[in-house]
PAFI-779341 format. One record per residue: residue in one letter; x, y, z of N, C-alpha, C in turn. Coordinates in steps of 0.2 Angstrom, whole numbers, always signed. Each point is the difference from the previous one (the first is absolute). Layout:
# residues N
("A"; (X; Y; Z); (X; Y; Z); (X; Y; Z)) ...
This chain:
# residues 235
("X"; (+6; -8; +144); (+2; -2; -7); (-4; +2; -5)) ("X"; (-7; +0; +1); (-5; +2; -6); (+1; +7; +0)) ("X"; (+1; +4; +5); (+0; +7; +0); (+7; +2; -4)) ("X"; (+5; -3; +1); (+6; +1; -4); (-1; -1; -8)) ("X"; (-4; -6; -1); (-1; -2; -7); (-5; +6; -3)) ("X"; (-5; +2; +3); (-4; +5; -2); (+4; +7; -2)) ("X"; (+4; +1; +5); (+4; +7; -1); (+5; -1; -6)) ("X"; (+3; -6; -1); (+4; -1; -5); (-3; +1; -7)) ("X"; (-6; -3; -1); (-4; +0; -6); (-3; +7; -1)) ("X"; (-2; +3; +5); (-3; +7; +0); (+6; +5; -3)) ("X"; (+6; -1; +2); (+5; +4; -3); (+1; -1; -7)) ("X"; (-2; -6; -3); (+1; -1; -7); (-7; +2; -4)) ("X"; (-5; +2; +4); (-6; +1; -3); (-1; +8; -1)) ("X"; (-5; +1; -4); (-2; +7; -1); (-4; +3; +6)) ("X"; (+3; +5; +3); (-4; +2; +6); (-1; +8; -1)) ("X"; (-6; +2; +1); (-1; +7; -1); (-4; +2; +7)) ("X"; (+3; +4; +4); (-3; +3; +6); (-3; -5; +4)) ("X"; (+4; -6; +1); (-2; -5; +4); (-5; -5; -3)) ("X"; (-2; +1; -6); (-4; -5; -4); (+4; -4; -4)) ("X"; (+0; -7; +1); (+4; -4; -4); (-4; -3; -6)) ("X"; (+3; +0; -6); (-3; -2; -6); (+1; -8; +0)) ("X"; (-6; -4; -1); (+1; -7; +0); (+0; -2; -7)) ("X"; (+4; -5; -2); (+0; -2; -7); (+2; -8; +1)) ("X"; (+2; -3; -6); (+1; -7; +0); (+7; -2; +3)) ("X"; (+4; +5; +0); (+7; -1; +3); (+0; +0; +8)) ("X"; (-4; +4; +3); (+0; +0; +7); (-7; -2; +3)) ("X"; (-4; -3; -3); (-7; -2; +2); (+1; -5; +6)) ("X"; (+5; -3; +1); (+1; -5; +6); (+0; +4; +7)) ("X"; (+2; +6; +0); (+1; +4; +6); (-7; +1; +3)) ("X"; (-6; +0; -3); (-6; +1; +3); (-2; -6; +4)) ("X"; (+3; -5; +0); (-1; -6; +4); (+3; +0; +7)) ("X"; (+4; +5; +1); (+4; +1; +6); (-3; +7; +3)) ("X"; (-1; -1; +7); (-2; +7; +3); (-7; +2; -1)) ("X"; (-2; +6; +1); (-6; +3; -1); (+0; +5; -5)) ("X"; (-5; -1; -5); (+0; +5; -6); (-7; +3; -1)) ("X"; (-1; +6; -3); (-6; +3; -2); (+2; +2; -7)) ("X"; (-4; -4; -5); (+2; +1; -7); (-6; +3; -4)) ("X"; (+1; +4; -4); (-5; +3; -5); (+1; -2; -7)) ("X"; (-5; -3; -3); (+0; -2; -7); (-4; +5; -3)) ("X"; (+4; +3; -5); (-3; +6; -4); (+2; +0; -7)) ("X"; (-3; +5; -4); (+2; +1; -7); (+1; +7; -1)) ("X"; (+5; +2; -4); (+2; +7; -1); (-6; +4; -3)) ("X"; (-4; -3; -4); (-6; +4; -3); (-6; +1; +5)) ("X"; (+0; -4; +5); (-6; +0; +5); (-1; +7; +4)) ("X"; (-5; +3; -1); (-2; +6; +3); (+0; -1; +8)) ("X"; (-3; -5; +2); (-1; -2; +7); (+7; -1; +3)) ("X"; (+4; -3; -4); (+7; -2; +3); (+4; +7; +1)) ("X"; (-1; +4; -5); (+4; +7; +0); (-3; +4; +6)) ("X"; (-6; -1; +2); (-3; +4; +6); (+3; -2; +7)) ("X"; (+3; -6; +0); (+2; -2; +7); (+8; -1; -1)) ("X"; (+3; +2; -6); (+7; -1; -1); (+4; +4; +6)) ("X"; (-2; +7; +1); (+4; +4; +5); (-1; -3; +7)) ("X"; (-6; -2; +2); (-1; -3; +6); (+4; -7; +1)) ("X"; (+1; -3; -5); (+4; -7; +0); (+7; +2; +1)) ("X"; (+3; +5; -3); (+7; +2; +1); (+1; +3; +7)) ("X"; (-5; +3; +3); (+0; +3; +7); (+0; -6; +5)) ("X"; (-4; -6; -2); (+0; -6; +4); (+7; -3; +0)) ("X"; (+3; +0; -6); (+7; -3; -1); (+5; +4; +5)) ("X"; (+0; +7; +0); (+4; +4; +4); (-1; -2; +7)) ("X"; (-6; -1; +2); (-2; -1; +7); (+3; -7; +2)) ("X"; (+0; -5; -4); (+2; -7; +1); (+8; +0; +1)) ("X"; (+4; +5; -2); (+7; -1; +1); (+2; +0; +7)) ("X"; (+4; -5; +2); (+2; -1; +7); (-5; -4; +4)) ("X"; (-5; -2; -3); (-5; -4; +3); (+0; -7; -3)) ("X"; (-4; -5; +3); (+0; -7; -3); (-5; -1; -5)) ("X"; (-2; +5; -4); (-5; -1; -5); (+4; +2; -7)) ("X"; (-2; -4; -5); (+3; +1; -6); (-6; +2; -5)) ("X"; (+1; +6; -3); (-5; +2; -5); (+2; -1; -7)) ("X"; (-4; -3; -4); (+2; -2; -7); (-5; +2; -5)) ("X"; (+1; -1; -6); (-4; +1; -5); (+2; -4; -6)) ("X"; (-5; -2; -4); (+1; -4; -6); (-4; +3; -6)) ("X"; (+3; +1; -6); (-4; +2; -6); (-3; -6; -3)) ("X"; (-6; -1; -1); (-3; -5; -3); (+1; +0; -7)) ("X"; (+1; +5; -3); (+1; +1; -8); (+6; -3; -2)) ("X"; (+5; -1; +4); (+6; -3; -2); (+0; -8; +0)) ("X"; (-6; -3; +2); (+0; -7; -1); (+4; -4; +5)) ("X"; (+2; +3; +6); (+4; -4; +4); (-4; -6; +3)) ("X"; (+4; -5; +2); (-3; -6; +2); (-4; +0; +6)) ("X"; (+2; +5; +5); (-4; +0; +6); (-7; +4; -1)) ("X"; (+0; +5; -4); (-6; +3; -2); (-5; -5; -4)) ("X"; (+3; -4; -4); (-4; -5; -3); (-3; -5; +4)) ("X"; (+4; -2; +5); (-2; -5; +5); (-5; +2; +5)) ("X"; (+0; +7; +1); (-5; +3; +5); (-7; +1; -3)) ("X"; (-1; -1; -7); (-6; +0; -3); (-3; +7; +2)) ("X"; (+3; +5; -2); (-2; +7; +2); (-6; +2; -5)) ("X"; (-6; +1; +3); (-6; +1; -4); (-2; +7; +0)) ("X"; (+3; +4; +5); (-2; +7; +0); (+6; +4; +3)) ("X"; (+1; +6; -2); (+6; +4; +2); (-3; +7; +2)) ("X"; (+4; +3; +5); (+5; -4; +4); (-2; -5; +5)) ("X"; (+4; -5; +1); (-2; -5; +5); (+6; +0; +5)) ("X"; (-1; +0; +6); (+5; -1; +5); (+0; -6; +4)) ("X"; (+6; -3; +1); (+1; -6; +3); (+4; +0; +6)) ("X"; (-2; -3; +5); (+4; -1; +6); (+4; -7; +0)) ("X"; (+6; +0; +1); (+4; -7; +0); (+4; +0; +6)) ("X"; (-1; -6; +3); (+5; -1; +6); (+1; -8; +0)) ("X"; (+7; -1; +0); (+2; -7; +0); (-3; -4; -6)) ("X"; (-1; +3; -5); (-3; -4; -6); (-8; +0; +0)) ("X"; (-3; +2; +5); (-7; +0; +0); (-3; +7; -3)) ("X"; (-4; -1; -6); (-3; +6; -3); (-7; +2; +2)) ("X"; (-1; +6; +1); (-7; +3; +2); (-1; +6; -4)) ("X"; (-6; +0; -2); (-3; +6; -5); (-2; +5; +5)) ("X"; (+2; +6; +0); (-2; +6; +4); (-7; +2; -3)) ("X"; (-5; +0; +3); (-7; +2; -2); (-3; +6; +4)) ("X"; (+4; +3; +4); (-3; +5; +4); (-1; +6; -5)) ("X"; (-6; +4; +2); (-2; +5; -5); (+5; +6; +0)) ("X"; (+3; +2; +6); (+5; +6; +0); (+6; -2; -3)) ("X"; (+2; +5; -5); (+7; -1; -3); (+4; +6; +1)) ("X"; (+2; +1; +6); (+4; +6; +2); (+6; -3; +5)) ("X"; (+5; +4; +1); (+6; -2; +3); (-2; -2; +7)) ("X"; (-4; +4; +4); (-2; -1; +7); (-3; -7; +1)) ("X"; (-5; -1; -5); (-3; -7; +0); (+5; -6; -1)) ("X"; (+4; +1; -4); (+5; -5; -2); (+5; -1; +6)) ("X"; (+2; +5; +3); (+4; +0; +6); (-4; -4; +6)) ("X"; (-6; +1; +1); (-4; -3; +5); (+0; -8; -2)) ("X"; (-1; -1; -6); (-1; -7; -3); (+6; -4; +2)) ("X"; (+6; +3; -1); (+6; -3; +2); (+2; +0; +7)) ("X"; (-1; +5; +3); (+3; +1; +7); (-5; -4; +5)) ("X"; (-7; +0; -1); (-4; -4; +4); (-2; -7; -2)) ("X"; (+4; -2; -6); (-1; -7; -2); (-7; -2; -2)) ("X"; (-3; +5; -3); (-7; -1; -3); (-1; -5; -5)) ("X"; (+6; -1; -3); (+0; -5; -6); (-2; -7; +3)) ("X"; (+1; -1; +7); (-2; -7; +3); (-7; -2; -1)) ("X"; (-4; +6; -1); (-7; -2; -1); (-2; -2; -7)) ("X"; (+4; +1; -4); (-1; -2; -7); (+2; -7; -2)) ("X"; (-4; -4; -3); (+2; -7; -2); (+5; +0; -5)) ("X"; (+6; -4; +1); (+5; +0; -5); (-3; -4; -6)) ("X"; (+4; +1; -6); (-2; -4; -6); (+1; -7; +1)) ("X"; (-4; -4; -3); (+0; -7; +0); (+7; -3; -3)) ("X"; (+2; -6; +2); (+6; -3; -2); (+1; +0; -8)) ("X"; (-6; -1; -3); (+1; +0; -7); (-1; +7; -4)) ("X"; (-1; +5; +4); (+0; +7; -2); (+6; +3; +1)) ("X"; (+4; -3; +4); (+6; +4; +2); (+6; +0; -5)) ("X"; (+3; +5; -2); (+5; +0; -4); (+6; -5; +2)) ("X"; (+2; -4; -5); (+5; -5; +1); (-3; -7; +1)) ("X"; (-7; +0; +1); (-3; -7; +0); (+0; -3; -8)) ("X"; (-1; -6; +0); (+0; -3; -7); (-5; +3; -5)) ("X"; (-7; +0; +3); (-5; +3; -5); (+2; +7; -2)) ("X"; (+2; +5; +4); (+2; +6; -1); (+6; +1; -4)) ("X"; (+5; -5; +1); (+6; +0; -4); (-1; -1; -7)) ("X"; (-5; -5; -1); (-1; -2; -7); (-4; +5; -3)) ("X"; (-5; +3; +3); (-4; +6; -3); (+5; +6; -1)) ("X"; (+5; +1; +4); (+4; +6; -2); (+4; -2; -6)) ("X"; (+2; -6; -1); (+4; -2; -6); (-4; +1; -6)) ("X"; (-7; -3; +0); (-4; +1; -5); (-1; +7; -2)) ("X"; (-1; +5; +5); (-1; +7; -1); (+6; +3; -3)) ("X"; (+6; -2; +2); (+6; +2; -3); (+1; -2; -7)) ("X"; (-2; -6; -2); (+0; -2; -7); (-5; +4; -4)) ("X"; (-6; +1; +3); (-5; +4; -4); (+3; +7; -1)) ("X"; (+3; +3; +5); (+3; +7; -1); (+5; +0; -6)) ("X"; (+4; -6; +1); (+6; +0; -5); (-3; -1; -7)) ("X"; (-5; -4; -1); (-3; -1; -7); (-3; +6; -2)) ("X"; (-4; +4; +4); (-3; +6; -2); (+6; +5; -2)) ("X"; (+5; +1; +3); (+5; +4; -2); (+4; -2; -6)) ("X"; (+1; -6; -1); (+3; -3; -6); (-5; +1; -6)) ("X"; (-6; -1; +1); (-5; +1; -5); (+0; +7; -3)) ("X"; (+1; +5; +5); (+0; +7; -2); (+7; +1; -4)) ("X"; (+5; -3; +2); (+7; +1; -4); (-1; -3; -7)) ("X"; (-3; -6; +0); (-1; -3; -7); (-4; +4; -5)) ("X"; (-5; +3; +3); (-5; +3; -4); (+3; +7; -2)) ("X"; (+3; +4; +5); (+2; +7; -1); (+7; +0; -3)) ("X"; (+4; -4; +3); (+7; +1; -2); (+2; -4; -7)) ("X"; (-3; -6; +0); (+1; -5; -6); (-5; +1; -5)) ("X"; (-6; +4; +1); (-5; +1; -5); (-4; -7; -1)) ("X"; (+0; -4; +4); (-4; -7; -1); (-7; +1; +1)) ("X"; (-4; -4; -3); (-7; +0; +1); (-2; -2; +7)) ("X"; (-5; +4; +3); (-2; -2; +7); (-2; -7; +1)) ("X"; (-4; -2; -5); (-3; -7; +0); (+6; -5; +0)) ("X"; (+5; +1; -5); (+5; -5; -1); (+5; +0; +6)) ("X"; (+1; +6; +3); (+4; +1; +6); (-3; -4; +6)) ("X"; (-7; +1; +1); (-3; -4; +5); (+0; -7; -1)) ("X"; (-1; -2; -6); (+0; -8; -2); (+7; -3; +2)) ("X"; (+5; +4; -2); (+7; -2; +1); (+1; -1; +8)) ("X"; (-2; +5; +4); (+1; +0; +7); (-4; -5; +3)) ("X"; (-5; -2; -3); (-4; -6; +3); (+2; -7; -2)) ("X"; (+1; -1; -6); (+1; -6; -3); (+7; -3; +1)) ("X"; (+5; +5; +0); (+7; -2; +1); (+1; -3; +7)) ("X"; (-2; +3; +5); (+1; -3; +7); (-4; -7; +0)) ("X"; (-6; +0; -3); (-4; -6; +0); (+4; -6; -3)) ("X"; (+3; +2; -6); (+4; -6; -3); (+5; -2; +4)) ("X"; (+4; +5; +3); (+6; -2; +4); (-3; -4; +6)) ("X"; (-5; +2; +3); (-3; -4; +6); (-2; -7; -2)) ("X"; (-3; -1; -6); (-3; -7; -2); (+7; -4; -2)) ("X"; (+5; +3; -3); (+6; -3; -1); (+3; -3; +6)) ("X"; (+1; +4; +5); (+3; -2; +6); (-4; -5; +4)) ("X"; (-6; +1; -1); (-5; -5; +4); (+1; -7; -3)) ("X"; (+0; +0; -7); (+1; -7; -3); (+7; -3; +1)) ("X"; (+5; +4; +0); (+7; -2; +2); (+0; -3; +7)) ("X"; (-3; +4; +4); (+0; -2; +7); (-4; -7; +1)) ("X"; (-6; -1; -3); (-3; -6; +1); (+4; -6; -3)) ("X"; (+3; +1; -6); (+4; -5; -3); (+6; -2; +4)) ("X"; (+3; +5; +3); (+6; -1; +4); (-2; -4; +6)) ("X"; (-6; +2; +4); (-2; -4; +5); (-2; -7; -1)) ("X"; (-3; -1; -6); (-2; -7; -2); (+6; -4; -2)) ("X"; (+5; +3; -3); (+6; -3; -2); (+4; -2; +6)) ("X"; (+1; +4; +5); (+4; -1; +6); (-4; -4; +6)) ("X"; (-6; +1; +0); (-4; -2; +6); (-5; -6; -2)) ("X"; (-1; +0; -7); (-5; -5; -2); (+2; -7; +2)) ("X"; (-5; -5; +1); (+2; -7; +1); (+2; -3; -7)) ("X"; (+6; -4; +1); (+3; -3; -6); (-3; -7; +0)) ("X"; (-1; -3; -6); (-2; -7; -1); (+6; -5; +1)) ("X"; (-1; -5; +3); (+5; -5; +1); (+2; -2; -7)) ("X"; (+7; -2; -1); (+3; -2; -7); (-4; -6; -3)) ("X"; (-2; -5; +4); (-3; -6; -2); (-7; +2; -3)) ("X"; (-3; +6; +2); (-7; +1; -2); (+0; +5; -6)) ("X"; (+5; +3; -2); (+1; +5; -5); (-2; -4; -7)) ("X"; (-5; +2; -3); (-2; -2; -7); (-5; -6; +1)) ("X"; (-2; -2; +6); (-5; -5; +1); (-7; +3; +0)) ("X"; (-5; -3; -3); (-7; +2; +0); (-4; -3; +5)) ("X"; (-4; +3; +3); (-5; -3; +5); (-5; -4; -4)) ("X"; (-1; -7; +3); (-4; -4; -3); (-8; +2; +0)) ("X"; (-3; -1; -5); (-7; +2; +0); (-4; -4; +4)) ("X"; (-5; +2; +4); (-4; -4; +4); (-5; -4; -4)) ("X"; (-1; -7; +2); (-4; -4; -4); (-7; +1; +1)) ("X"; (-4; -1; -5); (-7; +1; +1); (-3; -6; +2)) ("X"; (-7; +0; +2); (-4; -6; +3); (+0; -5; -5)) ("X"; (-2; +2; -7); (-1; -5; -5); (+6; -4; -1)) ("X"; (+6; +4; +0); (+7; -4; -1); (+1; -5; +5)) ("X"; (-2; +2; +6); (+2; -4; +6); (-5; -7; -1)) ("X"; (-6; +1; -2); (-5; -5; -1); (+3; -5; -5)) ("X"; (+2; +3; -6); (+3; -5; -5); (+6; -3; +2)) ("X"; (+4; +3; +4); (+6; -4; +2); (-2; -5; +5)) ("X"; (-5; +1; +4); (-2; -6; +5); (-3; -5; -4)) ("X"; (-4; +1; -5); (-3; -5; -4); (+5; -4; -4)) ("X"; (+5; +3; -2); (+6; -4; -4); (+4; -4; +5)) ("X"; (+0; +3; +6); (+4; -5; +5); (-4; -6; +2)) ("X"; (-7; +1; +1); (-5; -5; +1); (+1; -6; -5)) ("X"; (+0; +3; -7); (+0; -5; -5); (+7; -4; +0)) ("X"; (+5; +4; +2); (+6; -4; +0); (+0; -5; +5)) ("X"; (-3; +1; +6); (+0; -5; +6); (-4; -6; -3)) ("X"; (-6; +1; -3); (-4; -5; -2); (+4; -5; -5)) ("X"; (+4; +3; -5); (+3; -3; -5); (+6; -5; +4)) ("X"; (+3; +3; +5); (+5; -4; +4); (-3; -6; +3)) ("X"; (-6; +1; +3); (-4; -6; +3); (-2; -5; -5)) ("X"; (-2; +2; -6); (-2; -5; -5); (+6; -5; -2)) ("X"; (+6; +4; +0); (+6; -4; -2); (+2; -5; +6)) 
């Protein structure tokens, strides 16, 4: 079933010489089957140096149980954001949702073939649960990164296309979301308090709590009561 799903999604994806382009629309396919993925950037010299070898690996994988993919980190795709790519190119082995970083020194087709055929990836510790794409921490980080990229792009549009001052544009992008967040927070708190807050009984509404009596007041009251008792006895 998973093989049929992968095949169907691959048909709808961009495939070049056996290399599948991973993006936000098809990122779920890497959680099924076995994958070898390259994270790269078009301007990266080291990425360009292994580009042909990666295509050769993709051609070799056709008809086998290995899927060769690549993801452009400059496009801001959610998967690349969640992977926390710190250097490029970075190669990832993925099998049944477990991500491993390929750290072998050799970056040639024959080394990659041995890595896959001999299951050398089993010697590599998979990413921790909180580092895996799709986990709650990485999902939140990916969303924040995407928002930052959106803000950067929109800031450029406001300054270049609209001719707005850079400081004013930055202030608007910062303060407007903050104002909306504070507004919705206040509305949320008031709604929770209104619907879930404890209501006072009707007979207590408007009543004030009695002030505690001081020691001197209690003594004076006792003295008055004693005088009253003595008066009654005299009578």
